[in-house]
PDB file of N, H, CA, C and O in Angstrom:
ATOM      1  N   MET A   1       1.216  -4.437 -10.783  1.00  0.00           N
ATOM      2  CA  MET A   1       0.827  -3.487  -9.781  1.00  0.00           C
ATOM      3  C   MET A   1      -0.013  -2.396 -10.433  1.00  0.00           C
ATOM      4  O   MET A   1       0.274  -1.962 -11.549  1.00  0.00           O
ATOM      5  N   SER A   2      -1.010  -1.974  -9.754  1.00  0.00           N
ATOM      6  H   SER A   2      -1.243  -2.326  -8.847  1.00  0.00           H
ATOM      7  CA  SER A   2      -1.896  -0.938 -10.256  1.00  0.00           C
ATOM      8  C   SER A   2      -1.169   0.407 -10.315  1.00  0.00           C
ATOM      9  O   SER A   2      -0.298   0.699  -9.495  1.00  0.00           O
ATOM     10  N   LEU A   3      -1.545   1.210 -11.298  1.00  0.00           N
ATOM     11  H   LEU A   3      -2.252   0.973 -11.964  1.00  0.00           H
ATOM     12  CA  LEU A   3      -0.939   2.534 -11.409  1.00  0.00           C
ATOM     13  C   LEU A   3      -1.550   3.518 -10.428  1.00  0.00           C
ATOM     14  O   LEU A   3      -0.921   4.517 -10.079  1.00  0.00           O
ATOM     15  N   THR A   4      -2.776   3.247  -9.979  1.00  0.00           N
ATOM     16  H   THR A   4      -3.287   2.436 -10.263  1.00  0.00           H
ATOM     17  CA  THR A   4      -3.398   4.117  -8.987  1.00  0.00           C
ATOM     18  C   THR A   4      -3.079   3.580  -7.599  1.00  0.00           C
ATOM     19  O   THR A   4      -3.019   2.371  -7.376  1.00  0.00           O
ATOM     20  N   LYS A   5      -2.881   4.495  -6.689  1.00  0.00           N
ATOM     21  H   LYS A   5      -2.930   5.477  -6.870  1.00  0.00           H
ATOM     22  CA  LYS A   5      -2.533   4.100  -5.324  1.00  0.00           C
ATOM     23  C   LYS A   5      -3.472   4.784  -4.347  1.00  0.00           C
ATOM     24  O   LYS A   5      -3.883   5.927  -4.547  1.00  0.00           O
ATOM     25  N   LYS A   6      -3.800   4.062  -3.290  1.00  0.00           N
ATOM     26  H   LYS A   6      -3.466   3.133  -3.128  1.00  0.00           H
ATOM     27  CA  LYS A   6      -4.632   4.603  -2.225  1.00  0.00           C
ATOM     28  C   LYS A   6      -3.758   5.415  -1.278  1.00  0.00           C
ATOM     29  O   LYS A   6      -2.593   5.089  -1.051  1.00  0.00           O
ATOM     30  N   THR A   7      -4.326   6.450  -0.745  1.00  0.00           N
ATOM     31  H   THR A   7      -5.272   6.714  -0.929  1.00  0.00           H
ATOM     32  CA  THR A   7      -3.637   7.281   0.222  1.00  0.00           C
ATOM     33  C   THR A   7      -4.276   7.070   1.587  1.00  0.00           C
ATOM     34  O   THR A   7      -5.501   7.052   1.705  1.00  0.00           O
ATOM     35  N   PHE A   8      -3.449   6.908   2.621  1.00  0.00           N
ATOM     36  H   PHE A   8      -2.453   6.922   2.525  1.00  0.00           H
ATOM     37  CA  PHE A   8      -3.958   6.776   3.977  1.00  0.00           C
ATOM     38  C   PHE A   8      -2.901   7.227   4.963  1.00  0.00           C
ATOM     39  O   PHE A   8      -1.719   7.324   4.630  1.00  0.00           O
ATOM     40  N   VAL A   9      -3.336   7.501   6.172  1.00  0.00           N
ATOM     41  H   VAL A   9      -4.296   7.422   6.443  1.00  0.00           H
ATOM     42  CA  VAL A   9      -2.428   7.944   7.223  1.00  0.00           C
ATOM     43  C   VAL A   9      -1.954   6.726   7.997  1.00  0.00           C
ATOM     44  O   VAL A   9      -2.743   5.844   8.336  1.00  0.00           O
ATOM     45  N   LEU A  10      -0.668   6.689   8.270  1.00  0.00           N
ATOM     46  H   LEU A  10      -0.027   7.405   7.995  1.00  0.00           H
ATOM     47  CA  LEU A  10      -0.082   5.609   9.060  1.00  0.00           C
ATOM     48  C   LEU A  10       0.555   6.232  10.290  1.00  0.00           C
ATOM     49  O   LEU A  10       1.420   7.102  10.187  1.00  0.00           O
ATOM     50  N   ARG A  11       0.117   5.778  11.444  1.00  0.00           N
ATOM     51  H   ARG A  11      -0.586   5.072  11.528  1.00  0.00           H
ATOM     52  CA  ARG A  11       0.685   6.289  12.694  1.00  0.00           C
ATOM     53  C   ARG A  11       1.633   5.231  13.266  1.00  0.00           C
ATOM     54  O   ARG A  11       1.215   4.125  13.612  1.00  0.00           O
ATOM     55  N   ILE A  12       2.896   5.587  13.357  1.00  0.00           N
ATOM     56  H   ILE A  12       3.236   6.485  13.077  1.00  0.00           H
ATOM     57  CA  ILE A  12       3.890   4.686  13.958  1.00  0.00           C
ATOM     58  C   ILE A  12       4.762   5.494  14.909  1.00  0.00           C
ATOM     59  O   ILE A  12       4.874   6.713  14.781  1.00  0.00           O
ATOM     60  N   ASN A  13       5.371   4.811  15.849  1.00  0.00           N
ATOM     61  H   ASN A  13       5.280   3.820  15.953  1.00  0.00           H
ATOM     62  CA  ASN A  13       6.208   5.536  16.820  1.00  0.00           C
ATOM     63  C   ASN A  13       7.526   5.953  16.171  1.00  0.00           C
ATOM     64  O   ASN A  13       7.920   5.436  15.125  1.00  0.00           O
ATOM     65  N   ASP A  14       8.189   6.898  16.821  1.00  0.00           N
ATOM     66  H   ASP A  14       7.869   7.318  17.670  1.00  0.00           H
ATOM     67  CA  ASP A  14       9.432   7.465  16.277  1.00  0.00           C
ATOM     68  C   ASP A  14      10.523   6.421  16.063  1.00  0.00           C
ATOM     69  O   ASP A  14      11.245   6.463  15.066  1.00  0.00           O
ATOM     70  N   GLU A  15      10.638   5.493  16.994  1.00  0.00           N
ATOM     71  H   GLU A  15      10.052   5.459  17.804  1.00  0.00           H
ATOM     72  CA  GLU A  15      11.679   4.467  16.890  1.00  0.00           C
ATOM     73  C   GLU A  15      11.463   3.588  15.656  1.00  0.00           C
ATOM     74  O   GLU A  15      12.412   3.279  14.935  1.00  0.00           O
ATOM     75  N   THR A  16      10.227   3.193  15.420  1.00  0.00           N
ATOM     76  H   THR A  16       9.456   3.444  16.005  1.00  0.00           H
ATOM     77  CA  THR A  16       9.911   2.370  14.245  1.00  0.00           C
ATOM     78  C   THR A  16      10.169   3.150  12.962  1.00  0.00           C
ATOM     79  O   THR A  16      10.736   2.619  12.008  1.00  0.00           O
ATOM     80  N   PHE A  17       9.747   4.420  12.944  1.00  0.00           N
ATOM     81  H   PHE A  17       9.286   4.852  13.719  1.00  0.00           H
ATOM     82  CA  PHE A  17       9.968   5.237  11.752  1.00  0.00           C
ATOM     83  C   PHE A  17      11.464   5.405  11.476  1.00  0.00           C
ATOM     84  O   PHE A  17      11.900   5.324  10.328  1.00  0.00           O
ATOM     85  N   SER A  18      12.232   5.636  12.516  1.00  0.00           N
ATOM     86  H   SER A  18      11.878   5.703  13.448  1.00  0.00           H
ATOM     87  CA  SER A  18      13.678   5.808  12.337  1.00  0.00           C
ATOM     88  C   SER A  18      14.322   4.543  11.776  1.00  0.00           C
ATOM     89  O   SER A  18      15.192   4.611  10.908  1.00  0.00           O
ATOM     90  N   ALA A  19      13.885   3.388  12.278  1.00  0.00           N
ATOM     91  H   ALA A  19      13.178   3.333  12.983  1.00  0.00           H
ATOM     92  CA  ALA A  19      14.417   2.120  11.769  1.00  0.00           C
ATOM     93  C   ALA A  19      14.038   1.926  10.302  1.00  0.00           C
ATOM     94  O   ALA A  19      14.863   1.491   9.498  1.00  0.00           O
ATOM     95  N   LEU A  20      12.787   2.249   9.950  1.00  0.00           N
ATOM     96  H   LEU A  20      12.117   2.602  10.603  1.00  0.00           H
ATOM     97  CA  LEU A  20      12.353   2.155   8.550  1.00  0.00           C
ATOM     98  C   LEU A  20      13.130   3.120   7.665  1.00  0.00           C
ATOM     99  O   LEU A  20      13.539   2.761   6.561  1.00  0.00           O
ATOM    100  N   ALA A  21      13.332   4.332   8.142  1.00  0.00           N
ATOM    101  H   ALA A  21      13.000   4.624   9.039  1.00  0.00           H
ATOM    102  CA  ALA A  21      14.048   5.336   7.362  1.00  0.00           C
ATOM    103  C   ALA A  21      15.489   4.898   7.095  1.00  0.00           C
ATOM    104  O   ALA A  21      16.001   5.077   5.990  1.00  0.00           O
ATOM    105  N   LYS A  22      16.130   4.332   8.095  1.00  0.00           N
ATOM    106  H   LYS A  22      15.714   4.187   8.993  1.00  0.00           H
ATOM    107  CA  LYS A  22      17.507   3.849   7.930  1.00  0.00           C
ATOM    108  C   LYS A  22      17.554   2.703   6.935  1.00  0.00           C
ATOM    109  O   LYS A  22      18.414   2.676   6.055  1.00  0.00           O
ATOM    110  N   TRP A  23      16.631   1.752   7.071  1.00  0.00           N
ATOM    111  H   TRP A  23      15.932   1.773   7.786  1.00  0.00           H
ATOM    112  CA  TRP A  23      16.549   0.607   6.163  1.00  0.00           C
ATOM    113  C   TRP A  23      16.303   1.090   4.733  1.00  0.00           C
ATOM    114  O   TRP A  23      16.950   0.629   3.793  1.00  0.00           O
ATOM    115  N   ALA A  24      15.366   2.018   4.582  1.00  0.00           N
ATOM    116  H   ALA A  24      14.841   2.393   5.346  1.00  0.00           H
ATOM    117  CA  ALA A  24      15.058   2.561   3.250  1.00  0.00           C
ATOM    118  C   ALA A  24      16.284   3.240   2.650  1.00  0.00           C
ATOM    119  O   ALA A  24      16.594   3.047   1.474  1.00  0.00           O
ATOM    120  N   GLU A  25      16.967   4.021   3.447  1.00  0.00           N
ATOM    121  H   GLU A  25      16.715   4.177   4.402  1.00  0.00           H
ATOM    122  CA  GLU A  25      18.171   4.708   2.964  1.00  0.00           C
ATOM    123  C   GLU A  25      19.235   3.705   2.524  1.00  0.00           C
ATOM    124  O   GLU A  25      19.889   3.900   1.500  1.00  0.00           O
ATOM    125  N   ASP A  26      19.408   2.636   3.295  1.00  0.00           N
ATOM    126  H   ASP A  26      18.876   2.478   4.127  1.00  0.00           H
ATOM    127  CA  ASP A  26      20.390   1.606   2.953  1.00  0.00           C
ATOM    128  C   ASP A  26      20.080   0.937   1.613  1.00  0.00           C
ATOM    129  O   ASP A  26      20.987   0.470   0.923  1.00  0.00           O
ATOM    130  N   GLU A  27      18.802   0.895   1.249  1.00  0.00           N
ATOM    131  H   GLU A  27      18.065   1.274   1.809  1.00  0.00           H
ATOM    132  CA  GLU A  27      18.390   0.249   0.004  1.00  0.00           C
ATOM    133  C   GLU A  27      17.987   1.253  -1.076  1.00  0.00           C
ATOM    134  O   GLU A  27      17.376   0.889  -2.081  1.00  0.00           O
ATOM    135  N   PHE A  28      18.340   2.532  -0.852  1.00  0.00           N
ATOM    136  H   PHE A  28      18.836   2.828  -0.036  1.00  0.00           H
ATOM    137  CA  PHE A  28      18.087   3.610  -1.816  1.00  0.00           C
ATOM    138  C   PHE A  28      16.606   3.724  -2.178  1.00  0.00           C
ATOM    139  O   PHE A  28      16.253   3.878  -3.347  1.00  0.00           O
ATOM    140  N   ARG A  29      15.743   3.646  -1.160  1.00  0.00           N
ATOM    141  H   ARG A  29      16.030   3.521  -0.210  1.00  0.00           H
ATOM    142  CA  ARG A  29      14.301   3.812  -1.345  1.00  0.00           C
ATOM    143  C   ARG A  29      13.807   4.933  -0.435  1.00  0.00           C
ATOM    144  O   ARG A  29      14.486   5.339   0.508  1.00  0.00           O
ATOM    145  N   SER A  30      12.611   5.418  -0.744  1.00  0.00           N
ATOM    146  H   SER A  30      12.060   5.088  -1.510  1.00  0.00           H
ATOM    147  CA  SER A  30      11.934   6.312   0.194  1.00  0.00           C
ATOM    148  C   SER A  30      11.332   5.448   1.294  1.00  0.00           C
ATOM    149  O   SER A  30      11.226   4.230   1.145  1.00  0.00           O
ATOM    150  N   VAL A  31      10.942   6.070   2.390  1.00  0.00           N
ATOM    151  H   VAL A  31      11.028   7.059   2.512  1.00  0.00           H
ATOM    152  CA  VAL A  31      10.284   5.312   3.465  1.00  0.00           C
ATOM    153  C   VAL A  31       8.997   4.701   2.919  1.00  0.00           C
ATOM    154  O   VAL A  31       8.683   3.546   3.207  1.00  0.00           O
ATOM    155  N   ASN A  32       8.260   5.470   2.139  1.00  0.00           N
ATOM    156  H   ASN A  32       8.515   6.409   1.905  1.00  0.00           H
ATOM    157  CA  ASN A  32       7.026   4.956   1.550  1.00  0.00           C
ATOM    158  C   ASN A  32       7.316   3.744   0.660  1.00  0.00           C
ATOM    159  O   ASN A  32       6.619   2.733   0.740  1.00  0.00           O
ATOM    160  N   GLY A  33       8.328   3.847  -0.173  1.00  0.00           N
ATOM    161  H   GLY A  33       8.894   4.669  -0.238  1.00  0.00           H
ATOM    162  CA  GLY A  33       8.705   2.730  -1.043  1.00  0.00           C
ATOM    163  C   GLY A  33       9.122   1.507  -0.245  1.00  0.00           C
ATOM    164  O   GLY A  33       8.821   0.375  -0.626  1.00  0.00           O
ATOM    165  N   GLN A  34       9.819   1.739   0.867  1.00  0.00           N
ATOM    166  H   GLN A  34      10.063   2.658   1.176  1.00  0.00           H
ATOM    167  CA  GLN A  34      10.252   0.628   1.707  1.00  0.00           C
ATOM    168  C   GLN A  34       9.045  -0.066   2.344  1.00  0.00           C
ATOM    169  O   GLN A  34       8.984  -1.295   2.392  1.00  0.00           O
ATOM    170  N   ILE A  35       8.098   0.717   2.826  1.00  0.00           N
ATOM    171  H   ILE A  35       8.147   1.715   2.787  1.00  0.00           H
ATOM    172  CA  ILE A  35       6.884   0.131   3.422  1.00  0.00           C
ATOM    173  C   ILE A  35       6.122  -0.669   2.372  1.00  0.00           C
ATOM    174  O   ILE A  35       5.649  -1.769   2.658  1.00  0.00           O
ATOM    175  N   GLU A  36       5.999  -0.130   1.158  1.00  0.00           N
ATOM    176  H   GLU A  36       6.384   0.763   0.926  1.00  0.00           H
ATOM    177  CA  GLU A  36       5.331  -0.864   0.080  1.00  0.00           C
ATOM    178  C   GLU A  36       6.035  -2.188  -0.201  1.00  0.00           C
ATOM    179  O   GLU A  36       5.379  -3.217  -0.360  1.00  0.00           O
ATOM    180  N   MET A  37       7.376  -2.167  -0.263  1.00  0.00           N
ATOM    181  H   MET A  37       7.908  -1.331  -0.134  1.00  0.00           H
ATOM    182  CA  MET A  37       8.138  -3.384  -0.526  1.00  0.00           C
ATOM    183  C   MET A  37       7.910  -4.416   0.573  1.00  0.00           C
ATOM    184  O   MET A  37       7.710  -5.597   0.292  1.00  0.00           O
ATOM    185  N   ILE A  38       7.940  -3.964   1.825  1.00  0.00           N
ATOM    186  H   ILE A  38       8.103  -3.004   2.053  1.00  0.00           H
ATOM    187  CA  ILE A  38       7.732  -4.876   2.958  1.00  0.00           C
ATOM    188  C   ILE A  38       6.340  -5.497   2.896  1.00  0.00           C
ATOM    189  O   ILE A  38       6.186  -6.702   3.090  1.00  0.00           O
ATOM    190  N   LEU A  39       5.333  -4.679   2.627  1.00  0.00           N
ATOM    191  H   LEU A  39       5.458  -3.700   2.469  1.00  0.00           H
ATOM    192  CA  LEU A  39       3.961  -5.188   2.557  1.00  0.00           C
ATOM    193  C   LEU A  39       3.767  -6.154   1.393  1.00  0.00           C
ATOM    194  O   LEU A  39       3.119  -7.190   1.545  1.00  0.00           O
ATOM    195  N   GLU A  40       4.331  -5.819   0.226  1.00  0.00           N
ATOM    196  H   GLU A  40       4.858  -4.978   0.102  1.00  0.00           H
ATOM    197  CA  GLU A  40       4.235  -6.717  -0.943  1.00  0.00           C
ATOM    198  C   GLU A  40       4.850  -8.075  -0.632  1.00  0.00           C
ATOM    199  O   GLU A  40       4.263  -9.114  -0.935  1.00  0.00           O
ATOM    200  N   LYS A  41       6.031  -8.062  -0.029  1.00  0.00           N
ATOM    201  H   LYS A  41       6.508  -7.218   0.217  1.00  0.00           H
ATOM    202  CA  LYS A  41       6.707  -9.319   0.306  1.00  0.00           C
ATOM    203  C   LYS A  41       5.903 -10.113   1.327  1.00  0.00           C
ATOM    204  O   LYS A  41       5.754 -11.328   1.197  1.00  0.00           O
ATOM    205  N   ALA A  42       5.391  -9.436   2.332  1.00  0.00           N
ATOM    206  H   ALA A  42       5.512  -8.449   2.438  1.00  0.00           H
ATOM    207  CA  ALA A  42       4.601 -10.122   3.358  1.00  0.00           C
ATOM    208  C   ALA A  42       3.347 -10.750   2.752  1.00  0.00           C
ATOM    209  O   ALA A  42       3.000 -11.883   3.089  1.00  0.00           O
ATOM    210  N   LEU A  43       2.672 -10.038   1.874  1.00  0.00           N
ATOM    211  H   LEU A  43       2.953  -9.118   1.600  1.00  0.00           H
ATOM    212  CA  LEU A  43       1.466 -10.572   1.232  1.00  0.00           C
ATOM    213  C   LEU A  43       1.790 -11.790   0.368  1.00  0.00           C
ATOM    214  O   LEU A  43       1.033 -12.760   0.361  1.00  0.00           O
ATOM    215  N   LYS A  44       2.885 -11.747  -0.346  1.00  0.00           N
ATOM    216  H   LYS A  44       3.500 -10.958  -0.341  1.00  0.00           H
ATOM    217  CA  LYS A  44       3.286 -12.881  -1.178  1.00  0.00           C
ATOM    218  C   LYS A  44       3.701 -14.064  -0.323  1.00  0.00           C
ATOM    219  O   LYS A  44       3.391 -15.208  -0.655  1.00  0.00           O
ATOM    220  N   ASP A  45       4.407 -13.799   0.790  1.00  0.00           N
ATOM    221  H   ASP A  45       4.659 -12.870   1.060  1.00  0.00           H
ATOM    222  CA  ASP A  45       4.879 -14.870   1.670  1.00  0.00           C
ATOM    223  C   ASP A  45       3.740 -15.668   2.286  1.00  0.00           C
ATOM    224  O   ASP A  45       3.888 -16.864   2.537  1.00  0.00           O
ATOM    225  N   VAL A  46       2.608 -15.024   2.532  1.00  0.00           N
ATOM    226  H   VAL A  46       2.488 -14.052   2.328  1.00  0.00           H
ATOM    227  CA  VAL A  46       1.468 -15.728   3.136  1.00  0.00           C
ATOM    228  C   VAL A  46       0.392 -16.051   2.093  1.00  0.00           C
ATOM    229  O   VAL A  46      -0.750 -16.365   2.427  1.00  0.00           O
ATOM    230  N   CYS A  47       0.797 -15.965   0.816  1.00  0.00           N
ATOM    231  H   CYS A  47       1.725 -15.710   0.545  1.00  0.00           H
ATOM    232  CA  CYS A  47      -0.084 -16.313  -0.312  1.00  0.00           C
ATOM    233  C   CYS A  47      -1.370 -15.488  -0.343  1.00  0.00           C
ATOM    234  O   CYS A  47      -2.425 -15.998  -0.722  1.00  0.00           O
ATOM    235  N   ARG A  48      -1.288 -14.243   0.045  1.00  0.00           N
ATOM    236  H   ARG A  48      -0.431 -13.829   0.352  1.00  0.00           H
ATOM    237  CA  ARG A  48      -2.435 -13.337  -0.028  1.00  0.00           C
ATOM    238  C   ARG A  48      -2.419 -12.516  -1.310  1.00  0.00           C
ATOM    239  O   ARG A  48      -3.400 -11.851  -1.646  1.00  0.00           O
ATOM    240  N   LYS A  49      -1.301 -12.567  -2.017  1.00  0.00           N
ATOM    241  H   LYS A  49      -0.505 -13.107  -1.744  1.00  0.00           H
ATOM    242  CA  LYS A  49      -1.171 -11.851  -3.282  1.00  0.00           C
ATOM    243  C   LYS A  49      -0.333 -12.693  -4.215  1.00  0.00           C
ATOM    244  O   LYS A  49       0.729 -13.188  -3.837  1.00  0.00           O
ATOM    245  N   LYS A  50      -0.811 -12.855  -5.432  1.00  0.00           N
ATOM    246  H   LYS A  50      -1.674 -12.453  -5.739  1.00  0.00           H
ATOM    247  CA  LYS A  50      -0.080 -13.664  -6.397  1.00  0.00           C
ATOM    248  C   LYS A  50       1.090 -12.888  -6.966  1.00  0.00           C
ATOM    249  O   LYS A  50       1.012 -11.683  -7.209  1.00  0.00           O
ATOM    250  N   MET A  51       2.164 -13.606  -7.168  1.00  0.00           N
ATOM    251  H   MET A  51       2.228 -14.584  -6.971  1.00  0.00           H
ATOM    252  CA  MET A  51       3.329 -13.024  -7.814  1.00  0.00           C
ATOM    253  C   MET A  51       3.079 -12.995  -9.318  1.00  0.00           C
ATOM    254  O   MET A  51       2.295 -13.796  -9.825  1.00  0.00           O
ATOM    255  N   LYS A  52       3.721 -12.101 -10.026  1.00  0.00           N
ATOM    256  H   LYS A  52       4.358 -11.450  -9.614  1.00  0.00           H
ATOM    257  CA  LYS A  52       3.559 -12.014 -11.469  1.00  0.00           C
ATOM    258  C   LYS A  52       3.904 -13.339 -12.137  1.00  0.00           C
ATOM    259  O   LYS A  52       3.244 -13.739 -13.096  1.00  0.00           O
ATOM    260  N   THR A  53       4.931 -14.023 -11.639  1.00  0.00           N
ATOM    261  H   THR A  53       5.467 -13.698 -10.860  1.00  0.00           H
ATOM    262  CA  THR A  53       5.318 -15.300 -12.240  1.00  0.00           C
ATOM    263  C   THR A  53       4.227 -16.349 -12.041  1.00  0.00           C
ATOM    264  O   THR A  53       4.047 -17.218 -12.895  1.00  0.00           O
ATOM    265  N   ASP A  54       3.495 -16.283 -10.921  1.00  0.00           N
ATOM    266  H   ASP A  54       3.641 -15.577 -10.228  1.00  0.00           H
ATOM    267  CA  ASP A  54       2.393 -17.211 -10.685  1.00  0.00           C
ATOM    268  C   ASP A  54       1.280 -17.000 -11.706  1.00  0.00           C
ATOM    269  O   ASP A  54       0.680 -17.960 -12.188  1.00  0.00           O
ATOM    270  N   ILE A  55       1.010 -15.743 -12.030  1.00  0.00           N
ATOM    271  H   ILE A  55       1.498 -14.963 -11.638  1.00  0.00           H
ATOM    272  CA  ILE A  55      -0.028 -15.434 -13.010  1.00  0.00           C
ATOM    273  C   ILE A  55       0.367 -15.976 -14.378  1.00  0.00           C
ATOM    274  O   ILE A  55      -0.469 -16.530 -15.091  1.00  0.00           O
ATOM    275  N   VAL A  56       1.637 -15.820 -14.750  1.00  0.00           N
ATOM    276  H   VAL A  56       2.316 -15.369 -14.171  1.00  0.00           H
ATOM    277  CA  VAL A  56       2.130 -16.341 -16.027  1.00  0.00           C
ATOM    278  C   VAL A  56       2.004 -17.862 -16.055  1.00  0.00           C
ATOM    279  O   VAL A  56       1.583 -18.427 -17.065  1.00  0.00           O
ATOM    280  N   LYS A  57       2.361 -18.529 -14.962  1.00  0.00           N
ATOM    281  H   LYS A  57       2.702 -18.071 -14.142  1.00  0.00           H
ATOM    282  CA  LYS A  57       2.263 -19.986 -14.894  1.00  0.00           C
ATOM    283  C   LYS A  57       0.819 -20.452 -15.071  1.00  0.00           C
ATOM    284  O   LYS A  57       0.570 -21.431 -15.774  1.00  0.00           O
ATOM    285  N   VAL A  58      -0.124 -19.770 -14.448  1.00  0.00           N
ATOM    286  H   VAL A  58       0.078 -18.975 -13.877  1.00  0.00           H
ATOM    287  CA  VAL A  58      -1.542 -20.136 -14.566  1.00  0.00           C
ATOM    288  C   VAL A  58      -2.007 -19.960 -16.005  1.00  0.00           C
ATOM    289  O   VAL A  58      -2.687 -20.833 -16.544  1.00  0.00           O
ATOM    290  N   LYS A  59      -1.654 -18.852 -16.631  1.00  0.00           N
ATOM    291  H   LYS A  59      -1.101 -18.142 -16.193  1.00  0.00           H
ATOM    292  CA  LYS A  59      -2.061 -18.606 -18.015  1.00  0.00           C
ATOM    293  C   LYS A  59      -1.446 -19.642 -18.948  1.00  0.00           C
ATOM    294  O   LYS A  59      -2.117 -20.119 -19.864  1.00  0.00           O
ATOM    295  N   THR A  60      -0.181 -20.000 -18.732  1.00  0.00           N
ATOM    296  H   THR A  60       0.364 -19.613 -17.988  1.00  0.00           H
ATOM    297  CA  THR A  60       0.475 -21.022 -19.544  1.00  0.00           C
ATOM    298  C   THR A  60      -0.225 -22.358 -19.378  1.00  0.00           C
ATOM    299  O   THR A  60      -0.465 -23.060 -20.361  1.00  0.00           O
ATOM    300  N   TYR A  61      -0.558 -22.722 -18.129  1.00  0.00           N
ATOM    301  H   TYR A  61      -0.363 -22.152 -17.331  1.00  0.00           H
ATOM    302  CA  TYR A  61      -1.265 -23.975 -17.848  1.00  0.00           C
ATOM    303  C   TYR A  61      -2.621 -23.978 -18.545  1.00  0.00           C
ATOM    304  O   TYR A  61      -3.017 -24.989 -19.124  1.00  0.00           O
ATOM    305  N   GLN A  62      -3.335 -22.856 -18.493  1.00  0.00           N
ATOM    306  H   GLN A  62      -3.013 -22.035 -18.022  1.00  0.00           H
ATOM    307  CA  GLN A  62      -4.646 -22.764 -19.131  1.00  0.00           C
ATOM    308  C   GLN A  62      -4.535 -22.925 -20.647  1.00  0.00           C
ATOM    309  O   GLN A  62      -5.371 -23.588 -21.260  1.00  0.00           O
ATOM    310  N   LYS A  63      -3.511 -22.325 -21.257  1.00  0.00           N
ATOM    311  H   LYS A  63      -2.831 -21.786 -20.760  1.00  0.00           H
ATOM    312  CA  LYS A  63      -3.317 -22.452 -22.699  1.00  0.00           C
ATOM    313  C   LYS A  63      -3.015 -23.897 -23.078  1.00  0.00           C
ATOM    314  O   LYS A  63      -3.550 -24.407 -24.062  1.00  0.00           O
ATOM    315  N   LYS A  64      -2.150 -24.565 -22.293  1.00  0.00           N
ATOM    316  H   LYS A  64      -1.715 -24.151 -21.493  1.00  0.00           H
ATOM    317  CA  LYS A  64      -1.818 -25.965 -22.579  1.00  0.00           C
ATOM    318  C   LYS A  64      -3.072 -26.841 -22.449  1.00  0.00           C
ATOM    319  O   LYS A  64      -3.289 -27.736 -23.267  1.00  0.00           O
ATOM    320  N   ALA A  65      -3.878 -26.591 -21.448  1.00  0.00           N
ATOM    321  H   ALA A  65      -3.701 -25.865 -20.784  1.00  0.00           H
ATOM    322  CA  ALA A  65      -5.102 -27.374 -21.260  1.00  0.00           C
ATOM    323  C   ALA A  65      -6.066 -27.136 -22.417  1.00  0.00           C
ATOM    324  O   ALA A  65      -6.733 -28.065 -22.873  1.00  0.00           O
ATOM    325  N   GLU A  66      -6.141 -25.916 -22.884  1.00  0.00           N
ATOM    326  H   GLU A  66      -5.599 -25.162 -22.514  1.00  0.00           H
ATOM    327  CA  GLU A  66      -7.011 -25.589 -24.007  1.00  0.00           C
ATOM    328  C   GLU A  66      -6.548 -26.280 -25.281  1.00  0.00           C
ATOM    329  O   GLU A  66      -7.367 -26.775 -26.056  1.00  0.00           O
ATOM    330  N   ILE A  67      -5.242 -26.316 -25.498  1.00  0.00           N
ATOM    331  H   ILE A  67      -4.577 -25.914 -24.869  1.00  0.00           H
ATOM    332  CA  ILE A  67      -4.689 -26.995 -26.694  1.00  0.00           C
ATOM    333  C   ILE A  67      -4.977 -28.482 -26.633  1.00  0.00           C
ATOM    334  O   ILE A  67      -5.382 -29.071 -27.635  1.00  0.00           O
ATOM    335  N   LYS A  68      -4.780 -29.102 -25.482  1.00  0.00           N
ATOM    336  H   LYS A  68      -4.451 -28.624 -24.667  1.00  0.00           H
ATOM    337  CA  LYS A  68      -5.061 -30.533 -25.338  1.00  0.00           C
ATOM    338  C   LYS A  68      -6.537 -30.810 -25.569  1.00  0.00           C
ATOM    339  O   LYS A  68      -6.892 -31.833 -26.155  1.00  0.00           O
ATOM    340  N   LYS A  69      -7.381 -29.929 -25.123  1.00  0.00           N
ATOM    341  H   LYS A  69      -7.093 -29.099 -24.647  1.00  0.00           H
ATOM    342  CA  LYS A  69      -8.828 -30.106 -25.277  1.00  0.00           C
ATOM    343  C   LYS A  69      -9.233 -30.058 -26.758  1.00  0.00           C
ATOM    344  O   LYS A  69     -10.154 -30.756 -27.181  1.00  0.00           O
ATOM    345  N   ASN A  70      -8.541 -29.237 -27.525  1.00  0.00           N
ATOM    346  H   ASN A  70      -7.793 -28.670 -27.181  1.00  0.00           H
ATOM    347  CA  ASN A  70      -8.867 -29.072 -28.941  1.00  0.00           C
ATOM    348  C   ASN A  70      -8.260 -30.153 -29.825  1.00  0.00           C
ATOM    349  O   ASN A  70      -8.600 -30.244 -31.005  1.00  0.00           O
ATOM    350  N   ILE A  71      -7.369 -30.969 -29.278  1.00  0.00           N
ATOM    351  H   ILE A  71      -7.093 -30.895 -28.320  1.00  0.00           H
ATOM    352  CA  ILE A  71      -6.724 -32.023 -30.080  1.00  0.00           C
ATOM    353  C   ILE A  71      -7.630 -33.203 -30.230  1.00  0.00           C
ATOM    354  O   ILE A  71      -7.261 -34.187 -30.872  1.00  0.00           O
TER     355      ILE A  71
END
């Protein structure tokens, strides 16, 4: 995850915010942290963002292919 974060305004209704706030509190997160977690999971679930383990697997595969090529 990048260390820099974009700032933007999010407009949601009171009921949605209250539900998010309760969920965040239950998981010991801020509302902002909870929204980030939800978005990260959603992006990974629809394959719009690679998981760290996927990146490691690709790099490992590339190294193995490179070794075989050099043999």
